[in-house]
N, C-alpha and C positions, 0 to 999 in steps of 0.2 A: 693647664697644669704647668707649674713653674719648674718643679724639681723631679728628676729621676734619681732616686736614692738607691745606691748599690750596697747591699748588706754584706757581701763577701765576694771573693774572686770567682767563685763558681757561678755567679749570677751576671757575668758581663757579656755573654755570648752575642747578644743582639743589640748592645748598647748604642752603637753608631746608627743602626737602622731606626731604633726607637727615637733617638734624639732628632734625627732628620724628619721623621714622620710627625712628631709632636712638637718640635721646636722647643724642647725643654732643656734646662741646665742639668748637667750631671753632677751629683754630689757623691763623693767617695772618700773613704779614709785615706790619708796620705800614703800609708804603707802599700796600697794597691793601685795608686793612680798611674804608675808606670805601665800597667797592663793595658792602658787605653791610649797608646801613642797616636798622635795626630788629632785627638779630640780635645776640645776645650772643656776642662773639668774644674770644679770647685772642690778643694780638699779641706780636710780638717784634721786636727791632731787628736785631742781628747773628746771634744764635743762641739756641736754646732746647733744653734737655735734657728729653726725654720720660721717660727713666729712665737707668739706668747704662750701657745699651748703645745708646741711640738719641738722636741730636741732629738738630735742624733747623738748616740753615745758609742765611743769606741769600746769594744768588748773582745779584744784579741784572744786568740786561742784556736778557734775552728780554722781560721786563716789569719794571716798577720794583720789584716785590716778589717776583720769581722766587726760588724757594728749593728746596733739595734736602734729602732726608732721608738721614742716614748711620746705618747699622747696623753696629756693630763686630764682630759675629760673622762666622764663615765667611771670615775674612781681610779683612773690610771690604766693605760693599755700599753703593753710593751710588745712591739713587733720584733721578733727575735731572729728572723731568718733561720739559719741553721745552728745558731748558738745554743738555743734551748728548744727542745722538741718534746712531744709527748712520747712516753714509753708505751708498752703494750697495755698498761693499766690507765693510760691517759694522764699520768703524772709528768710534770716538766723535769727534764734531765738534760745535762749537757750532751751534745752529740759527739761521739768519738768514733772516728773511722781511721783506716790506715793512712788517710791523707790529712788527718788533723795536724795542724801546724805545731801546736805546743800545748799539750794537755795541762800541765801545771798552770800556765798562764790562763787557760780557759777557766779553770777552777777559781783562780784569783779574780777573774772578771766576774764570775758568778758571785763571789763574796762582795765585790764592789757594788753590784746591783743590790744585794741585801743591805749593804751599808747606806746606800743612796736613798732607798725607798722605805716605806712602812706599809703595814696592812691597809692603811687608809689611802695611800698614794699609788698602790700597785694591786689592782683588782683582777686584771686579765692579762694573759699572754696569748698572742697570736703567732704561732710558729709558722715557719716557711716550709716544713716538710713533716712527714709522719702523721698528717692530719686524719688519716683513716682510723688511727687509734683513739680519736675523739668521739667516734661512733655517732656521727651526725651533728655533734656540737661544733660550733665554729671557733671556740676559744677554750682556754684553760682558765677556769674561774678560781677564786681564792688564791690567786697567783703568789702573793707574798708568803702566805702561810705555807703553801706547798713547797716553795723554794726553801724556806727556812727549815723545813723538816728534813731536807737532804743532809746526809752525813758527808760533808765536804772532805774530811780527812780520809774516810773510806774510799771516796771517789779518787782521791790523789793516789792511793795505793794500788789501784787497778793495774794489772799487768799491761805493758805496752802491746799494741796491736802490731803485727808484723806485715 
């Protein structure tokens, strides 16, 4: 394995140990690289191509350097970490907690995902949490259509969490 891709700051706990064990390179969005002092990391700003079929995309909001990995095979798969997760009905929604970095930016990142992809290029979402709500399924299918059905204006108006 060449890369260890970190999707957000909450996922860095054992990075040094994993890198030492696997001998892999660490890839993290530049906003969060400072959280790994003493480690050699590769950073990116907006996006980074791993190869011809996989790209990493900055999706700020959940954390300053929150990022997703897009794999273009199988109709398009977006590994979202905690940026998009299933709700209790198994529908993809942006995750908002008291520690969410910047809710309006997270909604803007969701809009950029909708602008970037189409129903033909985004078939699946693989979330990094709340997977129990998928009731045994491993992915959220019809991903683009489900994201497009979200009312982003309504999401922006949600009251802040304290």
